[in-house]
C-alpha positions in Angstrom: 80.3 11.2 4.2 76.6 10.4 3.9 76.3 12.1 1.0 79.0 9.7 -0.2 76.6 7.1 0.7 73.6 8.5 -0.2 75.6 8.9 -4.5 76.4 5.4 -4.0 73.0 4.1 -3.3 71.4 6.4 -6.1 73.4 4.9 -8.7 72.9 1.1 -7.4 68.8 1.8 -7.5 69.8 2.4 -10.9 71.3 -0.5 -11.9 68.2 -2.2 -10.1 66.2 -0.3 -12.5 68.2 -1.0 -16.0 68.6 -4.5 -15.1 64.4 -5.0 -14.5 64.9 -3.2 -17.8 67.1 -6.0 -19.2 65.0 -8.7 -17.4 61.9 -7.5 -19.2 63.9 -7.9 -22.7 64.7 -11.2 -22.1 61.2 -11.7 -21.5 60.0 -10.7 -25.0 63.0 -12.3 -26.8 60.2 -14.6 -28.5 57.5 -11.8 -28.1 56.0 -10.8 -32.8 57.1 -7.8 -32.7 59.1 -6.5 -29.7 60.6 -3.6 -29.2 63.6 -3.8 -26.8 63.8 -0.9 -24.6 66.5 1.3 -22.1 66.3 2.7 -19.7 67.3 6.6 -19.7 69.3 9.1 -16.7 70.3 12.0 -16.8 73.4 13.2 -18.9 76.8 14.1 -16.2 76.9 17.0 -17.8 73.0 18.5 -17.6 73.1 17.5 -13.9 76.6 19.4 -12.9 75.2 22.8 -14.8 72.1 22.2 -13.3 73.6 22.0 -9.7 75.9 24.8 -10.0 73.4 27.1 -11.5 70.2 25.2 -8.9 66.5 26.8 -9.2 64.4 27.3 -6.4 62.4 23.7 -7.7 66.6 21.4 -7.8 67.8 19.0 -5.4 71.0 18.4 -4.2 72.7 16.8 -6.3 73.5 12.8 -5.0 74.4 10.6 -7.8 72.0 8.5 -10.0 68.8 10.0 -11.8 66.6 8.5 -14.1 64.9 10.3 -17.2 62.5 7.2 -18.1 62.6 4.8 -20.3 63.2 4.7 -24.5 62.0 2.3 -27.0 64.5 1.0 -29.2 63.1 1.1 -32.8 65.0 -0.8 -34.9 63.3 -3.6 -37.1 63.3 -6.7 -36.3 64.0 -9.8 -38.5 60.8 -10.9 -41.1 59.8 -14.6 -41.3 58.0 -16.1 -43.6 54.8 -17.5 -41.9 52.8 -17.9 -45.9 49.8 -17.6 -44.2 47.9 -14.5 -45.8 45.5 -13.2 -42.4 49.9 -13.1 -41.2 51.2 -9.3 -42.0 54.8 -7.9 -41.3 55.3 -3.8 -41.3 58.9 -3.5 -43.0 60.4 0.2 -42.0 58.7 2.6 -39.3 55.3 2.3 -38.1 52.7 0.2 -36.9 49.0 -1.0 -36.3 46.4 0.0 -34.7 44.0 -1.7 -32.5 40.5 -1.1 -30.8 39.4 -3.2 -28.2 35.1 -3.7 -26.8 35.2 -0.8 -24.9 36.8 1.2 -27.2 40.1 1.7 -26.2 42.5 2.2 -29.3 45.9 0.7 -29.2 48.9 -0.1 -31.9 51.0 -2.8 -31.8 53.9 -4.3 -34.2 52.4 -7.8 -34.2 50.7 -8.5 -36.9 49.5 -12.0 -35.5 46.2 -11.6 -37.4 43.0 -13.5 -37.8 38.9 -13.7 -38.3 36.9 -13.6 -35.7 33.6 -15.4 -35.6 32.1 -11.7 -36.9 34.1 -11.5 -40.0 36.3 -8.9 -38.1 40.3 -8.9 -38.9 41.8 -8.9 -35.1 45.2 -9.0 -33.4 46.6 -11.8 -31.1 45.4 -10.3 -28.3 41.2 -10.0 -29.9 40.7 -6.4 -30.3 39.9 -5.5 -34.2 41.8 -4.3 -36.9 41.3 -1.0 -37.3 41.8 1.2 -41.2 42.4 3.7 -42.9 38.7 5.2 -42.8 39.1 4.4 -38.0 36.7 1.9 -38.6 37.4 -1.3 -37.8 38.4 -3.9 -40.7 35.4 -7.0 -41.6 36.3 -9.2 -43.7 32.7 -11.5 -43.5 33.2 -14.5 -45.1 35.9 -13.9 -47.2 38.5 -16.7 -48.5 41.5 -16.3 -46.7 43.4 -18.0 -49.7 42.3 -15.0 -52.5 43.1 -12.2 -49.9 46.2 -10.4 -51.2 47.7 -7.5 -49.4 49.3 -4.8 -50.9 52.0 -2.9 -49.5 50.2 0.4 -48.9 47.9 -2.2 -46.5 45.0 -2.4 -49.0 43.3 -5.9 -49.1 41.7 -7.3 -52.2 39.7 -10.4 -52.2 40.7 -11.1 -54.9 40.7 -8.1 -57.4 38.9 -6.1 -55.4 39.4 -4.0 -52.8 37.4 -4.2 -49.5 39.6 -2.0 -46.6 43.4 -0.8 -46.1 45.6 -0.8 -43.1 46.3 1.8 -40.7 49.8 1.9 -40.4 50.1 5.5 -37.7 53.8 6.5 -37.2 55.5 6.2 -34.0 55.9 9.4 -33.6 52.9 9.2 -33.2 52.8 6.2 -31.2 55.6 7.3 -28.4 52.6 8.5 -25.8 53.6 7.5 -21.7 50.8 4.5 -21.9 52.0 3.3 -25.0 51.2 0.4 -26.6 47.4 2.1 -25.5 46.8 5.2 -27.5 45.0 9.0 -25.9 45.8 10.9 -29.4 42.6 10.4 -31.2 43.3 9.8 -34.5 46.8 9.5 -35.6 48.4 10.6 -39.0 49.1 6.9 -41.2 52.7 6.1 -41.7 54.2 6.5 -45.0 58.0 5.4 -46.6 56.6 1.7 -44.6 55.9 -2.0 -46.1 53.3 -4.5 -45.1 54.5 -8.3 -46.2 51.8 -10.5 -46.0 52.4 -14.2 -44.8 55.5 -13.1 -42.5 55.6 -11.5 -39.2 58.8 -9.6 -37.2 60.8 -10.8 -35.1 61.2 -8.7 -31.7 64.6 -7.2 -32.3 66.6 -8.3 -28.7 69.6 -9.9 -29.3 69.9 -12.0 -25.9 74.2 -11.4 -26.8 73.7 -7.5 -25.9 71.0 -8.3 -23.0 73.8 -10.6 -21.4 76.3 -8.4 -21.9 73.9 -5.2 -20.7 73.3 -7.6 -17.4 76.9 -8.7 -17.1 77.7 -5.1 -17.0 74.9 -3.3 -14.5 75.8 -6.4 -12.0 79.6 -4.8 -12.1 78.4 -1.7 -11.5 75.6 -2.5 -8.5 79.0 -4.3 -7.0 81.0 -1.6 -7.1 78.1 1.0 -5.0 78.5 -1.9 -2.2 81.7 -1.5 -2.4 81.4 2.6 -1.9 78.9 2.2 0.6 81.0 -0.5 2.7 84.1 2.2 1.8 82.1 4.5 2.7 80.6 3.0 6.3 83.8 2.4 7.1 85.4 5.6 7.1 82.4 7.1 8.7 82.8 4.5 11.7 86.7 5.6 12.3 85.8 8.6 12.2 83.0 8.6 14.9 85.4 6.3 17.2 88.0 8.4 16.2 86.5 11.9 17.3 85.1 10.1 20.3 88.4 9.4 21.7 90.2 12.6 21.1 87.5 13.5 23.3 
């Protein structure tokens, strides 16, 4: 009986984490380049197989087990801004940036600008890296004369002055995302950089609201299951007490 309560409670705990994930997606619906996330649980057949043939490290199966959070890499809508320093990636890949302390990170947010030293920087102030793993310094370039090729090459007039580094999503899928501790990941392929555009988040408000309703219903079922089993347990204890 207690195992049934623990099983229902684990499901409720999973739904709470799933609801937090949905809340995070909705909070970032207007965040440029944001990729929605989704909580992932162990499949039922895997749990059945594991607990039918347990090893020394296995625990008794009491409901749902979280594997982690998946990031959904689908393309967000590209919105034209006509700002020459705005850049969006069409296809797979991430821009790579470097903070003042040397920390390397990746981002889909191409809302770039020039700092006081002429470096191309991200919205958070981190400097954008080029294919040579160096920070891109454009100096006093007139932004209206700056052109970006689809391969990320930056032109001042007709003169190349740098090339944006775009790394593949498989290289950016570290546990510390968006920070990257993998050294110098390889340039992505099959992408194009669109100048004068920004990428919207790929969050669908309608889909997230549907997910929220589903999660709330599942949580409610867990509550009812615990209440039912608690009543049965209470009845069992009282009946056994009277029999004695």
